[in-house]
TIFIFI-103329 format. One record per residue (C-alpha): residue in three letters; x negated, y negated, z. Coordinates in steps of 0.02 Angstrom, whole numbers, padded with zeros to 5 digits, always signed. Each point is the difference from the previous one (the first is absolute). Example, Ala and Ser with C-alpha at 12.3 -4.5 7.8 and 13.67 -1.06 7.14 Angstrom:
ALA-00615+00225+00390SER-00069-00172-00033
//
This chain:
MET-10136-09973+10704THR-00159-00081-00033SER-00189+00001-00052TRP-00097-00080+00146ALA+00110+00040+00147GLU+00180+00063+00075PRO+00043-00144+00136GLY-00120+00035+00173GLY-00136+00019-00146THR-00004+00188-00038LEU-00107+00030-00152ALA+00077+00056-00164ALA-00084+00178-00042TYR-00029+00063-00164VAL-00024+00185-00087ILE-00109+00021-00130TYR+00019+00135-00115GLN-00083+00061-00132ALA+00054+00168-00102GLU-00078+00086-00178VAL+00197+00100-00010LEU-00051+00150-00066ASP+00194+00101-00023ALA+00113-00153-00100GLU+00177+00064+00043ARG-00073+00039+00170TYR-00035-00167+00038GLU+00137-00054-00074GLU+00097+00091+00170TYR-00130-00072+00126LYS+00039-00185-00062ALA+00181+00018+00023GLN+00005+00039+00172ALA-00149-00103+00048GLY+00087-00150-00047PRO+00126+00033+00115SER-00094+00057+00166ILE-00115-00170-00003VAL+00165-00114-00027ALA+00106+00106+00138ALA-00203-00043+00112GLY+00006-00159-00014GLY-00121-00004-00168ARG-00007-00084-00173TYR-00073+00028-00153LEU-00102-00124-00045VAL-00090+00089-00139ARG+00039+00144-00074GLY-00098+00046-00165GLY-00039-00128-00129ASN-00144-00035-00125ALA-00149-00025+00082GLU-00149-00116-00055ALA-00161+00011+00082LEU-00081-00179+00056GLU-00147+00121+00068GLY-00056+00180+00007ASP+00147+00135-00047VAL+00172+00016+00005PRO+00053+00160+00102ALA+00057+00116-00112GLY+00172+00028+00016ARG+00153-00090+00089THR-00037-00154+00128VAL+00146-00036+00123VAL+00007-00131+00149ALA+00157+00033+00120GLU+00012-00124+00131PHE+00060+00057+00173PRO+00042-00131+00159ASN-00144+00062+00091ARG-00108+00134+00022GLN+00083+00126+00103ALA+00125-00035-00100ALA-00090+00071-00172LEU-00083+00147+00103ASP+00182+00039+00067TRP+00082-00018-00183TYR-00186+00120-00043ALA+00032+00123+00162SER+00196+00026+00002ALA+00099+00189-00065GLU+00044-00105-00135TYR-00136-00058-00068ALA-00094+00167+00024ALA+00141+00094-00107ILE-00029-00125-00168ARG-00198-00021+00063LYS+00008+00216-00070LEU+00065-00043-00143ARG-00132-00130-00064GLU-00153+00118+00068LYS+00048+00119-00130ALA+00028-00146-00127ALA-00152-00121+00014ARG-00183+00009+00066ALA+00044-00168+00134THR-00097-00129+00111MET+00093-00075+00123TYR-00042-00129+00132VAL+00090-00129+00130VAL-00089-00169+00002ASP+00026-00169+00123GLY+00082-00142-00102VAL-00049-00183+00047
//
């Protein structure tokens, strides 16, 4: 998988996720299940938490995650999958989140 484009010109897509963890124990369950679901959908983590430093403005509270998918449709299919829908229910009880998909360059 490349971060620029697949053969044939398909752009990679990135799911950007920012969350404030409200229930650490339940959130650990979510993380343990979300990762394999991303990999199964052809995605991979580029950023998963980590120490952030503001260059301009404020660093968002909580965790930031960036996952790369081969293309937008793969990201949308992962998000809409029955497998992730069940996993997402864990997250909804464990964190307040914002998640969106962005096409690569």
